[in-house]
Structures are given as C-alpha cells and as structure tokens.
C-alpha positions as CSV (number, residue, x, y, z in Angstrom):
1,X,-23.9,-14.1,17.2
2,X,-21.1,-16.6,17.1
3,X,-18.6,-16.5,14.2
4,X,-16.0,-19.1,13.4
5,X,-15.2,-21.1,16.5
6,X,-11.8,-22.5,17.4
7,X,-12.0,-25.8,19.4
8,X,-8.6,-25.1,20.9
9,X,-9.3,-21.6,22.1
10,X,-10.0,-21.0,25.8
11,X,-13.7,-21.0,26.6
12,X,-15.5,-17.7,26.3
13,X,-18.4,-16.5,28.4
14,X,-21.8,-17.7,27.2
15,X,-23.0,-15.7,24.2
16,X,-19.6,-14.3,23.4
17,X,-18.3,-14.3,19.8
18,X,-15.3,-16.5,19.3
19,X,-12.8,-16.7,16.5
20,X,-10.7,-19.4,15.0
21,X,-7.0,-19.9,15.9
22,X,-5.7,-17.9,12.9
23,X,-7.7,-14.8,13.9
24,X,-6.8,-15.1,17.5
25,X,-3.0,-15.4,16.8
26,X,-1.4,-12.0,17.0
27,X,1.6,-13.1,14.9
28,X,-0.6,-14.4,12.1
29,X,-3.3,-11.8,12.2
30,X,-1.0,-8.7,12.7
31,X,-4.0,-6.5,13.7
32,X,-5.2,-6.6,10.1
33,X,-8.5,-4.9,10.7
34,X,-7.8,-2.6,13.6
35,X,-5.6,-0.2,15.4
36,X,-2.1,-1.5,16.1
37,X,-1.8,-1.2,19.9
38,X,1.2,0.0,21.9
39,X,1.7,-3.5,23.4
40,X,2.4,-4.9,19.9
41,X,4.4,-2.0,18.5
42,X,7.7,-3.2,20.0
43,X,10.0,-2.4,17.1
44,X,12.4,0.6,16.9
45,X,12.0,3.2,14.2
46,X,15.0,1.8,12.5
47,X,13.6,-1.7,12.2
48,X,10.2,-0.5,11.1
49,X,11.8,1.7,8.4
50,X,14.2,-1.0,7.2
51,X,11.3,-3.5,6.9
52,X,9.2,-1.0,5.0
53,X,12.1,-0.1,2.6
54,X,12.9,-3.8,2.1
55,X,9.7,-4.0,0.1
56,X,11.0,-1.6,-2.5
57,X,13.5,-4.2,-3.7
58,X,11.2,-4.8,-6.6
59,X,12.6,-4.9,-10.1
60,X,9.5,-3.6,-11.8
61,X,11.1,-0.2,-11.5
62,X,13.8,-1.4,-13.9
63,X,11.2,-2.8,-16.3
64,X,9.1,0.4,-16.1
65,X,12.1,2.7,-16.6
66,X,13.3,0.5,-19.5
67,X,9.9,0.5,-21.2
68,X,9.4,4.3,-20.8
69,X,12.9,4.9,-22.3
70,X,12.3,2.5,-25.2
71,X,8.9,4.0,-26.0
72,X,9.7,7.7,-25.6
73,X,13.5,8.2,-25.7
74,X,16.0,9.5,-23.1
75,X,14.8,13.1,-22.5
76,X,11.1,12.4,-22.2
77,X,11.7,9.3,-20.0
78,X,14.0,11.3,-17.6
79,X,11.5,14.2,-17.2
80,X,8.6,11.8,-16.9
81,X,10.3,9.7,-14.2
82,X,11.3,12.8,-12.2
83,X,7.9,14.5,-12.5
84,X,6.1,11.3,-11.2
85,X,8.6,11.0,-8.4
86,X,7.9,14.6,-7.2
87,X,4.2,13.9,-7.2
88,X,4.5,10.6,-5.4
89,X,6.9,12.1,-2.7
90,X,4.7,15.1,-1.9
91,X,1.5,13.0,-1.7
92,X,3.2,10.4,0.4
93,X,4.2,12.8,3.3
94,X,0.8,13.4,4.9
95,X,-0.3,9.8,4.4
96,X,2.8,8.4,6.1
97,X,2.5,10.9,8.9
98,X,-1.1,10.2,9.8
99,X,-0.7,6.4,9.5
100,X,2.3,6.4,11.8
101,X,0.7,8.8,14.2
102,X,-2.6,6.9,14.5
103,X,-1.2,3.4,14.0
104,X,-3.6,2.4,11.2
105,X,-3.2,1.0,7.7
106,X,-4.2,2.6,4.4
107,X,-7.7,1.1,4.4
108,X,-8.5,2.5,7.9
109,X,-6.9,5.8,7.0
110,X,-9.1,6.1,3.9
111,X,-12.3,5.5,5.9
112,X,-11.7,8.5,8.1
113,X,-10.2,10.7,5.3
114,X,-13.5,11.5,3.6
115,X,-14.7,8.1,2.3
116,X,-16.9,6.6,5.0
117,X,-17.2,3.1,6.2
118,X,-18.5,1.4,3.1
119,X,-17.2,4.1,0.7
120,X,-13.7,2.8,1.4
121,X,-14.6,-0.7,0.2
122,X,-14.0,0.5,-3.4
123,X,-10.6,1.8,-2.5
124,X,-9.8,-1.5,-0.8
125,X,-10.3,-3.2,-4.2
126,X,-8.2,-0.5,-5.9
127,X,-5.4,-1.1,-3.4
128,X,-5.8,-4.9,-3.5
129,X,-5.6,-4.6,-7.3
130,X,-2.3,-2.8,-7.0
131,X,-0.8,-5.6,-4.9
132,X,-1.8,-8.4,-7.2
133,X,-1.0,-6.5,-10.4
134,X,2.5,-5.9,-9.1
135,X,2.8,-9.3,-7.6
136,X,2.1,-10.6,-11.1
137,X,4.6,-8.3,-12.7
138,X,7.3,-9.1,-10.2
139,X,6.5,-12.8,-10.3
140,X,6.8,-12.6,-14.1
141,X,10.3,-11.0,-13.8
142,X,11.3,-13.8,-11.4
143,X,9.9,-16.5,-13.7
144,X,12.0,-14.9,-16.6
145,X,15.1,-15.4,-14.4
146,X,14.2,-19.0,-13.6
147,X,13.7,-19.6,-17.3
148,X,16.9,-18.0,-18.4
149,X,19.1,-19.2,-15.5
150,X,17.6,-22.6,-14.6
151,X,15.7,-23.5,-17.8
152,X,12.4,-23.7,-15.9
153,X,9.4,-23.2,-18.3
154,X,7.6,-19.9,-17.7
155,X,4.3,-21.6,-16.8
156,X,6.0,-23.7,-14.1
157,X,8.1,-20.7,-13.0
158,X,4.9,-18.7,-12.3
159,X,3.7,-21.4,-9.9
160,X,7.1,-21.6,-8.2
161,X,7.3,-17.8,-7.8
162,X,3.8,-17.8,-6.1
163,X,4.3,-20.8,-3.7
164,X,7.7,-19.7,-2.4
165,X,6.2,-16.5,-1.0
166,X,3.4,-18.0,1.1
167,X,5.4,-19.2,4.2
168,X,7.0,-15.8,4.7
169,X,3.8,-13.9,4.5
170,X,1.8,-16.1,6.9
171,X,3.7,-14.9,9.9
172,X,3.3,-11.2,9.0
173,X,5.5,-8.4,10.4
174,X,7.3,-10.8,12.8
175,X,8.9,-12.8,10.0
176,X,9.0,-10.1,7.4
177,X,11.0,-7.7,9.6
178,X,13.8,-10.3,10.1
179,X,13.9,-11.3,6.5
180,X,14.0,-7.7,5.2
181,X,16.7,-6.5,7.7
182,X,19.1,-9.3,7.0
183,X,18.8,-9.3,3.2
184,X,18.9,-5.6,2.6
185,X,22.7,-5.0,2.6
186,X,23.2,-7.9,0.2
187,X,20.5,-6.6,-2.1
188,X,21.9,-3.0,-2.1
189,X,25.4,-4.1,-3.0
190,X,24.2,-6.3,-5.9
191,X,21.9,-3.6,-7.2
192,X,24.5,-0.9,-7.6
193,X,27.5,-3.1,-8.6
194,X,26.8,-3.1,-12.4
195,X,26.5,0.7,-12.4
196,X,29.8,1.2,-10.6
197,X,31.5,-1.4,-12.8
198,X,30.3,0.4,-16.0
199,X,31.3,3.8,-14.6
200,X,34.9,2.5,-14.0
201,X,35.3,0.4,-17.2
202,X,33.3,2.4,-19.8
203,X,32.2,5.8,-18.4
204,X,31.4,7.0,-21.9
205,X,28.3,4.8,-21.8
206,X,26.5,7.3,-19.6
207,X,27.1,10.1,-22.1
208,X,25.9,7.9,-25.0
209,X,22.8,7.1,-23.0
210,X,21.6,10.7,-23.3
211,X,21.2,10.1,-27.1
212,X,19.1,7.0,-26.7
213,X,16.0,7.3,-29.0
214,X,14.4,3.8,-28.5
215,X,11.2,3.5,-30.6
216,X,10.2,7.2,-30.1
217,X,9.1,9.0,-33.2
218,X,10.8,12.2,-31.8
219,X,14.0,10.4,-31.0
220,X,15.9,11.3,-27.8
221,X,14.5,14.9,-27.7
222,X,11.9,16.1,-25.3
223,X,8.3,15.5,-26.2
224,X,5.3,16.7,-24.1
225,X,3.2,13.7,-25.2
226,X,6.1,11.4,-24.3
227,X,6.5,13.0,-20.8
228,X,2.8,12.7,-20.1
229,X,2.5,9.1,-21.2
230,X,5.7,8.1,-19.4
231,X,4.7,9.8,-16.2
232,X,1.3,8.1,-16.4
233,X,3.1,4.7,-16.3
234,X,5.4,5.8,-13.5
235,X,2.5,7.2,-11.5
236,X,0.9,3.8,-11.3
237,X,3.3,3.3,-8.4
238,X,1.6,6.0,-6.3
239,X,-0.3,3.3,-4.5
240,X,3.0,1.9,-3.2
241,X,2.6,4.3,-0.3
242,X,-0.1,2.0,1.0
243,X,2.4,-0.8,1.3
244,X,4.8,1.5,3.1
245,X,2.3,2.6,5.7
246,X,1.2,-1.1,6.2
247,X,4.6,-1.2,8.0
248,X,4.7,2.4,9.3
249,X,1.6,1.7,11.4
250,X,3.9,-0.3,13.7
251,X,6.0,2.8,14.5
252,X,6.3,3.5,18.2
253,X,4.6,6.7,19.5
254,X,6.5,9.9,18.7
255,X,8.0,11.3,21.9
256,X,10.5,14.2,22.6
257,X,13.2,11.5,23.1
258,X,12.7,9.7,19.7
259,X,11.3,12.6,17.7
260,X,14.2,13.0,15.2
261,X,14.5,9.2,14.7
262,X,10.7,9.0,14.3
263,X,10.6,11.6,11.6
264,X,13.6,10.2,9.8
265,X,12.0,6.8,9.7
266,X,8.6,8.1,8.6
267,X,9.9,10.3,5.8
268,X,12.6,7.9,4.7
269,X,10.5,4.8,4.6
270,X,7.2,6.6,3.7
271,X,7.6,9.0,0.7
272,X,11.3,8.4,0.7
273,X,10.9,5.1,-1.1
274,X,10.3,7.0,-4.4
275,X,13.8,8.5,-4.3
276,X,15.3,5.0,-4.7
277,X,12.4,4.1,-6.9
278,X,13.1,6.9,-9.4
279,X,16.9,6.0,-9.4
280,X,16.0,2.4,-10.2
281,X,13.8,3.5,-13.1
282,X,16.5,5.7,-14.5
283,X,18.9,2.7,-14.0
284,X,16.5,0.5,-15.8
285,X,16.4,2.9,-18.7
286,X,20.2,3.0,-18.8
287,X,20.6,-0.8,-18.8
288,X,17.9,-1.1,-21.4
289,X,20.0,1.2,-23.6
290,X,23.1,-0.9,-22.9
291,X,21.5,-4.2,-24.1
292,X,19.1,-2.9,-26.8
293,X,21.6,-3.5,-29.5
294,X,22.1,-7.1,-28.5
295,X,18.8,-8.2,-27.0
296,X,16.6,-6.0,-29.2
297,X,14.2,-3.3,-28.0
298,X,11.5,-5.9,-27.3
299,X,13.6,-7.6,-24.6
300,X,15.5,-4.5,-23.3
301,X,13.1,-4.0,-20.5
302,X,13.5,-7.4,-18.9
303,X,15.5,-7.0,-15.6
304,X,17.1,-10.4,-15.8
305,X,18.7,-9.6,-19.2
306,X,19.7,-6.1,-17.9
307,X,21.5,-7.6,-14.9
308,X,23.1,-10.5,-16.8
309,X,24.8,-7.8,-18.9
310,X,25.6,-5.6,-15.9
311,X,27.2,-8.4,-13.9
312,X,29.0,-9.5,-17.0
313,X,31.0,-6.4,-17.0
314,X,32.9,-7.6,-13.9
315,X,32.0,-11.2,-13.3
316,X,31.3,-12.7,-16.7
317,X,31.8,-16.4,-15.7
318,X,29.1,-16.3,-13.1
319,X,27.0,-13.4,-14.5
320,X,23.9,-15.5,-15.3
321,X,24.0,-17.2,-11.9
322,X,24.5,-14.0,-10.0
323,X,21.8,-12.2,-11.9
324,X,19.4,-15.1,-11.3
325,X,20.1,-15.0,-7.6
326,X,19.7,-11.2,-7.5
327,X,16.4,-11.3,-9.3
328,X,15.1,-14.1,-7.0
329,X,16.2,-12.2,-3.9
330,X,14.5,-9.0,-5.1
331,X,11.3,-10.7,-6.0
332,X,11.0,-12.6,-2.7
333,X,11.5,-9.3,-0.8
334,X,8.8,-7.4,-2.7
335,X,6.3,-10.1,-3.3
336,X,6.2,-10.9,0.3
337,X,5.1,-7.3,0.8
338,X,2.6,-7.4,-2.0
339,X,1.0,-10.6,-0.7
340,X,1.0,-9.2,2.9
341,X,-0.6,-5.9,2.0
342,X,-3.1,-7.6,-0.3
343,X,-4.2,-9.8,2.6
344,X,-4.8,-6.7,4.7
345,X,-6.9,-5.0,2.0
346,X,-9.0,-8.1,1.2
347,X,-9.6,-8.6,4.9
348,X,-11.0,-5.1,5.2
349,X,-13.1,-5.5,2.0
350,X,-14.7,-8.8,2.9
351,X,-15.3,-8.1,6.6
352,X,-17.4,-5.0,5.6
353,X,-19.4,-6.8,3.0
354,X,-19.9,-10.3,4.6
355,X,-19.6,-9.5,8.3
356,X,-17.3,-12.4,8.7
357,X,-13.5,-12.7,9.2
358,X,-11.9,-16.1,8.9
359,X,-8.4,-14.5,9.4
360,X,-5.9,-12.5,7.3
361,X,-4.1,-15.7,6.3
362,X,-7.1,-16.9,4.2
363,X,-6.8,-13.8,2.0
364,X,-3.1,-14.4,1.3
365,X,-4.1,-17.3,-0.8
366,X,-6.8,-15.3,-2.6
367,X,-4.4,-12.5,-3.5
368,X,-1.6,-14.8,-4.7
369,X,-4.1,-16.9,-6.7
370,X,-5.3,-13.8,-8.6
371,X,-1.7,-12.8,-9.3
372,X,-0.9,-16.3,-10.5
373,X,-3.8,-16.1,-13.0
374,X,-2.5,-12.8,-14.3
375,X,1.0,-14.2,-14.7
376,X,-0.3,-17.2,-16.7
377,X,-2.3,-14.7,-18.8
378,X,0.9,-12.9,-19.8
379,X,0.4,-9.6,-17.9
380,X,4.0,-8.6,-18.4
381,X,3.5,-8.2,-22.1
382,X,0.9,-5.4,-21.5
383,X,3.0,-3.5,-18.9
384,X,2.5,0.0,-20.1
385,X,-1.2,-0.4,-21.0
386,X,-2.1,-2.0,-17.6
387,X,-0.1,0.5,-15.5
388,X,-1.2,3.5,-17.6
389,X,-4.9,2.7,-17.1
390,X,-4.5,1.8,-13.4
391,X,-2.7,5.0,-12.6
392,X,-5.8,7.1,-13.4
393,X,-7.9,5.3,-10.8
394,X,-5.2,5.0,-8.1
395,X,-4.1,8.6,-8.3
396,X,-7.7,9.9,-7.9
397,X,-8.0,7.9,-4.7
398,X,-4.7,9.1,-3.3
399,X,-5.5,12.7,-4.4
400,X,-8.8,12.7,-2.5
401,X,-7.2,11.3,0.7
402,X,-4.3,13.8,0.5
403,X,-6.6,16.7,0.0
404,X,-8.5,15.8,3.1
405,X,-5.3,15.5,5.2
406,X,-3.6,18.7,4.1
407,X,-6.6,21.0,3.2
408,X,-9.8,19.9,4.9
409,X,-8.3,19.1,8.3
410,X,-6.2,22.2,8.8
411,X,-9.2,24.4,7.7
412,X,-11.5,22.6,10.1
413,X,-13.6,21.2,7.3
414,X,-13.1,17.6,8.7
415,X,-12.2,16.2,12.1
416,X,-8.6,16.8,13.2
417,X,-8.1,13.1,13.9
418,X,-8.7,9.9,11.9
419,X,-11.8,8.0,12.9
420,X,-12.0,4.5,11.4
421,X,-14.5,2.6,13.5
422,X,-17.9,1.6,11.9
423,X,-19.8,2.8,15.0
424,X,-18.8,6.4,14.3
425,X,-18.9,6.6,10.5
426,X,-21.5,7.1,7.9
427,X,-21.6,4.4,5.2
428,X,-20.6,6.9,2.5
429,X,-19.0,10.3,2.7
430,X,-19.4,12.3,-0.6
431,X,-16.3,14.4,0.2
432,X,-13.7,11.7,-0.6
433,X,-15.8,9.0,-2.2
434,X,-17.5,11.5,-4.6
435,X,-14.3,13.3,-5.4
436,X,-12.6,10.0,-6.3
437,X,-15.4,8.8,-8.5
438,X,-15.7,12.0,-10.5
439,X,-12.0,12.5,-10.9
440,X,-11.3,8.9,-12.0
441,X,-14.3,9.0,-14.3
442,X,-13.0,12.1,-16.1
443,X,-9.4,10.9,-16.2
444,X,-10.4,7.5,-17.6
445,X,-12.4,9.2,-20.3
446,X,-9.3,11.3,-21.0
447,X,-7.2,8.2,-21.1
448,X,-9.5,6.8,-23.9
449,X,-8.9,10.0,-25.8
450,X,-12.2,11.8,-25.1
451,X,-10.1,15.0,-24.8
452,X,-7.5,14.3,-27.5
453,X,-3.9,13.1,-27.4
454,X,-2.8,15.5,-24.8
455,X,-5.7,14.6,-22.5
456,X,-4.7,10.9,-22.8
457,X,-1.1,11.6,-22.1
458,X,-1.8,13.7,-19.0
459,X,-4.9,11.9,-17.7
460,X,-3.3,10.9,-14.4
461,X,-2.5,14.6,-13.7
462,X,-6.2,15.4,-14.5
463,X,-7.2,12.8,-11.9
464,X,-4.9,14.2,-9.2
465,X,-5.8,17.9,-9.6
466,X,-9.5,17.2,-10.0
467,X,-9.6,15.0,-6.9
468,X,-7.7,17.5,-4.8
469,X,-9.9,20.4,-5.9
470,X,-13.2,18.5,-5.5
471,X,-12.5,17.2,-2.0
472,X,-12.5,20.6,-0.2
473,X,-15.3,21.9,-2.4
474,X,-17.5,19.0,-1.4
475,X,-16.5,19.4,2.3
476,X,-17.6,23.1,2.1
477,X,-20.9,22.2,0.4
478,X,-21.7,19.4,2.9
479,X,-20.4,21.4,5.8
480,X,-18.4,18.3,6.9
481,X,-21.6,16.7,8.2
482,X,-20.8,13.2,6.8
483,X,-17.6,12.6,8.6
484,X,-18.9,11.5,12.0
485,X,-22.3,9.9,12.6
486,X,-22.2,10.2,16.3
487,X,-19.9,10.8,19.3
488,X,-17.7,8.3,21.0
489,X,-19.9,7.3,23.9
490,X,-17.2,6.1,26.3
491,X,-16.0,7.8,29.4
492,X,-12.4,6.6,29.0
493,X,-10.5,9.3,27.1
494,X,-8.8,8.5,23.8
495,X,-5.6,10.2,24.9
496,X,-3.5,9.6,28.0
497,X,-2.0,12.2,30.3
498,X,1.1,12.3,28.0
499,X,-1.1,13.3,25.0
500,X,-0.5,10.0,23.3
501,X,-3.1,7.4,22.4
502,X,-4.3,5.8,25.6
503,X,-3.0,2.4,26.5
504,X,-5.9,1.7,28.8
505,X,-7.4,-1.8,28.1
506,X,-11.1,-2.2,27.9
507,X,-13.1,-5.4,27.7
508,X,-15.1,-6.0,24.5
509,X,-18.7,-6.8,25.4
510,X,-19.0,-9.2,22.4
511,X,-15.8,-11.3,22.3
512,X,-14.8,-10.7,26.0
513,X,-11.3,-9.8,25.0
514,X,-9.2,-6.8,26.1
515,X,-8.2,-4.2,23.6
516,X,-6.6,-0.7,23.9
517,X,-8.9,2.3,24.1
518,X,-8.4,3.6,20.5
519,X,-9.8,0.4,19.1
520,X,-13.0,0.5,21.2
521,X,-16.4,2.2,20.7
522,X,-19.5,2.5,22.9
523,X,-22.3,0.2,21.8
524,X,-25.9,0.6,22.9
525,X,-26.9,-2.6,21.2
526,X,-24.5,-4.6,23.4
527,X,-24.7,-2.1,26.3
528,X,-21.0,-1.7,26.6
529,X,-17.7,-1.2,24.8
530,X,-17.0,-3.2,21.7
531,X,-13.8,-3.7,19.7
532,X,-13.6,-2.4,16.1
533,X,-13.6,-6.0,14.7
534,X,-16.7,-7.2,16.5
535,X,-18.4,-3.9,15.6
536,X,-17.5,-4.6,11.9
537,X,-18.8,-8.1,12.0
538,X,-22.1,-7.4,13.8
539,X,-25.1,-8.3,11.6
540,X,-28.0,-7.9,14.0
541,X,-27.6,-4.3,15.2
542,X,-28.5,-2.7,11.9
543,X,-26.4,0.3,12.9
544,X,-28.8,1.1,15.7
545,X,-26.2,3.3,17.4
546,X,-26.4,5.7,14.5
547,X,-30.1,5.5,13.8
548,X,-30.8,8.7,15.8
549,X,-28.2,10.3,13.5
550,X,-30.0,9.2,10.4
551,X,-29.0,12.0,8.4
552,X,-26.5,14.0,10.4
553,X,-27.1,14.6,14.1
554,X,-25.3,13.1,17.1
555,X,-26.6,10.5,19.5
556,X,-25.6,10.6,23.2
557,X,-24.9,7.2,24.5
558,X,-23.6,7.7,28.1
559,X,-21.9,4.3,28.3
560,X,-19.4,3.6,31.1
561,X,-15.8,2.6,30.4
562,X,-15.1,-1.0,31.4
563,X,-11.5,-1.7,32.2
564,X,-9.7,-5.0,32.5
565,X,-6.6,-3.6,34.2
566,X,-3.2,-2.5,32.9
567,X,-2.2,-5.8,31.2
568,X,-1.4,-6.0,27.5
569,X,-4.2,-6.1,25.0
570,X,-4.9,-9.4,23.2
571,X,-4.9,-9.2,19.5
572,X,-6.5,-10.6,16.4
573,X,-10.1,-10.5,17.6
C-alpha cells in the first residue's frame, strides 16, 4: 500500500502510505489534487485577483487579433472578437463562482459538474492541451523577440523560453503571487503606451483602421462567414477560465465583512479577464494594420514587430530593446501560469489512471516538454487552424459544465454542491460526459464542412448550444442518478456553525496526516476517514465503498469522525 517513500520524511505509523518530499511540501504541491484548505488560503482577495490577472499578460491575444483582422478585415474581426468575448464572459461567471466558493480547481469542478470521476480524465487532457498549446504559442512569440532583439536563433530561443519558466513554477502560488503582483504595473504601462502615443501623434490612424481589408475577399465590410470563423479562433481562449480558477480556488471564504471585495475579485479575475483580452485582440488588429504596409501581411500578426513599431512612435532609439523586454516580461508572466495549470491538470489525469502521484513538480517538466516540441515543430505558423479546431472541443466541455451549474443545479436535477471525491462519484456521468462527446463530435464534423461553409464557420457555437441543451436533457432522462454513488459516511458535518466549509481536521486512516473536513471521505475498506488523494491512489479497494450502489443506490457506512484537534491541516498528501 506504500507509494513513493521519502527517506527524509518523519516516520509514519506501520502500514501507512508515505509520499516523497515534493508531494509532502505544501509550497511545491499547492494542493494540486485536492480541496484548498482554510489554513492555506491566507491571501487577500486583492492578491488572489492580481495573481490571476497577471496570467493574462500573454501576447497571443495580439497575434490572434492581428490574424483575424488580416484574414477577415476590420468589421468582421471586430464583431467576431466582441461576440466571442460575450460568450466567454457569461460562461466564466458560474465557473468562477463555484470554484471560489468550494476552493477547487477546474478538474475537480468538472468531476462534480456532470462528468464523473473518470469521465473528467478526458477534460483533463483537453485542459492540459490548452496549457501546452498556448505555452508553445507564447514561447514562439518570445523566441521571435529573442531572434529580432538579441539575434538568438529560433530553435535555441525555444529552449531558452522553456527553461526560464521552470524555477518560477516549481514554487507554485507562493512564488507566482509575488512575481505577478510586482510586475503587473510595469506591464500595464508598457502595454498601453504605444496606443496612447499613436492617439496623440497620429489620431487619424484609428479612423483609417476601420477600412482595413487585410486578405479578406469581402474587404473591410461585414461578412457572416468571416465573423463565424474569426469568433471560432477567439473562442479557443474559452478554456482560459480554467487557469483563472486555478488561482481563484485560493480565495478566502466569502463573509459579510468581505462580500463586496470577494465578488469584485471573483468577477474581475474570473470572467473579467476577457474584457482586457478582447481589448488586446482589437489592439493587435490595430497594430497589424499599422505595420502591414512595411512588414507585410504575413508578419503583421507577430507581437514583437507590432510593439517595435508602437514603441518607435515615441522611443525610436530604444524601441527594439524596449519591445524585446516587454515581450519577454509578458511571456514569463503567462507561461508561468500555463506551466502551473498544466501541472495541475496532468497530476489529476495520471493520478486517476495510474493510482500514483510523484508530485505536481514532475508534471511541470512533462507539460513544458510537450510545448517545446510544438514550438520546434512551428506551431505558430498554423495559429488559426490549431485554435479553430481546438475551440470546438473546448467549448463543448465548458458548455456542459456551465449548463450543469446554471440549469441542472437550480432545477434540482443535480446536487446543489460540488462533490469531487472518488469515494462519492460514479466513474462516468452521462449528463456532462455524454453531452460533451456528442456536442464536440457534431461541431468537429461541422468544422470539417459536413454541414457546409456556414456550419464550419459557426461550429464552435454549435458545440456550445448543443452541449448546453443536452446536459439538462440527459439529467432529466437519467433522473440525476449518476451524480452521487453513495452518501458521505462521516459524522463530522461538511459545514461549520457559520455556514462555511468546516475547518475541522480529521486524520487520514491511510497516510496518518490531518486534512480539513471537505477533503475527507468515510472509507469502509480502511475503516475510517481517508483524504481525497489517498482515496484516488488506492488500488486494492476496487471501489468497495460503492459496490452496494452498483447501479444507483446509496450505501450507509456509519463511520465515526476521527479528529486530530484544531491545528492546521498538513498539505500535499
């Protein structure tokens, strides 16, 4: 029953599972597979929100906006960007709220929002794909800056851009919160400076921009096909909400005293990221227009060239150096988030399939390694194709989750709370998992022109509406029976007297470590409470706690609560 043993760890009781030093270190592990306890959530709403928003410093928005404008012209690009932003904002609200309220990341939220314990492994891969695809895109942008500014060959630059991220991500939220808070003001000033300079020196450029045709066969006028295709590329960013809630799970509990600040942080750093994101895309389209005549349409979507021109309007002698610094700063801020979120998602994926967890740190190297391979393969050159295809799958996943949160739960078709522990979930829930598979299958077929040109252009919207319609339909047809496999089984209540998640600490019967009540489940196999990680990694129980549930039907456990006192919970496993 013993997993990976750390020779430096304090001795555990005979027969207990022990973990290596990486997994036992709260700072490194960051509660990657479990509920984030009160004792660890010591940051203010402002710090959490700033850290989450620091991750949206990415310049892929400028590349995306530029590529959409070049491909479809001004009018179609503007409508496409705004339409995608509205969808992303609205779908991000319930996801941000439930993650902050229950202190869980996107993977754990998906489990309890209609996908089941193993059903969410597929969405873990979808989410991990988002992080390494965008790591590769952002790393490519940074390598372009190194090539133009420092004459470093692209192939070497890709390696440099990958290695520089690793030290920051290893120390998780503790290091990232400091880096994001201190660098945010500098980044904001540099980002807006070119637009202010152009507005002062040549305001007529903004009027000229409205006539930018790019390569569009319809020129700068509005085209339904152009709007659909452009929105599909922009909607690939819908999975960014997962990275936002990877930080929002560390929000303090909402109380009457901090209610306004809590909501401001959740909405601002959750769905609010897309407000700045849409502005950056429009800004990227504008800068692409500004440099298209000199750099050519093929290079107009490269952020480094956009900002060399922008800084050149007020700081020409140092424009290249300033642009290089800005790009590097931006890419470090976002790719630290991409690598961090990817490590969380891979941890969830492999722990469920292999019943082993060597620590979140191991999966940082996996995620960065995949991204490096994509960079060396030239992923930036296929930007629109990669993102257009990916958006069909990602939006089906998000649509199914959102439908469960805003339709199924209020109507009583699913539990009112989010249950993420293996001990309480069926392997697969057809409500979310089935909805996502069907919706993504139809939308991918549409993307490959099974339903004509308009079907291809609007395939992401097909995925969204189909997933949101199928989820409540399947919940009604299954009567919600595949959400919970059995009751909790512990006497200690989940909520304290204040109505907030209980901070009571229970001792895990497997690893002999104390964890807060929301992370614990009653286990008849071990005859006591077990933490969610030990439950996930257990190979010998064969889900005996749910055997009486088989197909639906609860099992009464009657296990006592075992307390370790009021001290803080230990983390990491």
